[in-house]
C-alpha positions in Angstrom: 76.7 105.5 95.2 80.0 106.6 93.1 80.3 105.4 89.6 83.7 105.5 87.4 84.0 104.6 84.0 87.2 104.3 83.1 89.1 103.5 79.7 92.9 103.5 78.6 92.6 107.0 77.4 90.4 109.1 79.9 87.8 108.8 82.7 84.4 108.9 80.8 82.3 109.4 83.9 83.1 109.9 87.7 79.9 110.9 89.9 77.1 109.9 92.1 74.3 107.8 90.8 71.2 106.7 92.5 70.6 103.4 90.3 72.7 101.7 87.8 72.0 99.1 85.1 74.6 97.1 83.4 74.6 94.2 80.7 76.9 91.6 81.8 77.7 88.1 80.5 75.0 86.7 82.6 72.1 89.4 81.5 71.0 92.8 82.6 71.5 93.6 86.3 70.3 96.3 88.2 72.9 98.1 91.0 71.6 100.2 94.0 73.5 101.7 96.9 74.6 99.0 99.2 74.4 96.2 96.9 76.6 93.1 97.9 80.3 93.3 96.7 80.6 91.8 93.0 82.7 91.7 89.9 81.4 90.5 86.7 82.1 90.6 82.9 80.5 93.1 80.7 79.1 92.5 77.2 78.9 95.0 74.6 75.9 96.9 75.6 74.4 100.2 77.3 75.0 101.2 80.6 72.3 103.3 82.4 72.9 105.4 85.3 70.1 107.5 86.8 70.8 110.5 88.9 67.6 111.9 90.6 65.1 112.0 87.6 67.9 112.3 85.1 69.2 109.2 83.2 72.5 108.9 81.5 73.4 106.1 79.0 76.7 105.0 77.8 77.7 102.6 75.2 80.1 100.1 76.8 82.5 97.9 74.6 82.7 94.9 77.1 84.9 95.4 80.4 84.8 94.4 83.6 82.5 95.9 86.4 83.2 95.8 90.1 81.0 97.0 93.1 82.4 97.3 96.7 81.7 99.8 99.4 79.2 101.7 97.1 81.8 102.3 94.6 81.0 101.1 91.2 83.8 100.8 88.7 83.7 99.9 85.1 87.0 99.2 83.4 86.7 98.9 79.4 88.4 99.5 76.0 85.8 101.9 75.0 82.8 103.8 76.3 80.8 106.4 74.9 78.4 108.8 76.6 75.0 108.6 74.5 75.1 112.7 74.5 78.5 112.4 72.4 77.7 109.7 69.8 77.0 110.5 66.1 73.8 108.9 65.4 74.3 109.1 61.6 77.8 107.3 61.8 76.5 104.7 64.0 73.7 103.9 61.6 76.2 103.7 58.6 78.3 101.2 60.7 75.3 99.2 61.5 74.1 99.3 57.6 77.7 98.0 56.8 77.5 95.4 59.3 74.2 94.0 58.3 75.3 94.2 54.7 78.8 92.2 55.2 76.5 89.3 57.4 73.8 89.2 54.6 76.6 89.0 51.8 76.8 85.0 51.4 79.2 85.3 48.3 81.8 87.3 50.5 84.6 85.9 52.5 84.0 87.8 55.7 85.1 87.3 59.5 81.6 86.6 60.5 82.5 87.1 64.4 84.1 90.5 63.6 81.2 91.4 61.5 78.7 90.5 64.4 80.8 92.7 67.0 80.6 95.2 64.8 77.0 95.1 64.9 76.5 94.7 68.5 78.8 97.9 68.8 76.7 99.9 66.3 73.5 98.9 68.0 74.7 99.7 71.5 75.7 103.2 70.2 72.6 103.7 68.6 70.6 102.5 71.8 72.9 104.8 74.2 72.3 107.9 71.7 68.6 107.6 71.2 67.9 107.0 74.8 69.4 110.2 76.0 
């Protein structure tokens, strides 16, 4: 099946895959060739694409997933290939978000800090699974 991962800025990936695992609002889903047509909303998480024996991981920051006629399309604001992620930067972002959430004396936007933590964890997971 064909997988296209598209952001506003570029096509992150466009190629053939044998299996796809996405992180949707309803949980993790596996997609194989000839899956029934579907559309779902994605959570911040990791998308895994298997090409033969090779696996690729993408940190996907939400978006929409559509599957029809063996074409899987992910439309998202931000997506990073695990091979391109700076692990040190992602760890620093994770530490900052955790510190913000742990600081009870600071006035923070909790939802924003939780989203930052989720993004950094997705980046780390995608990068370290490569």
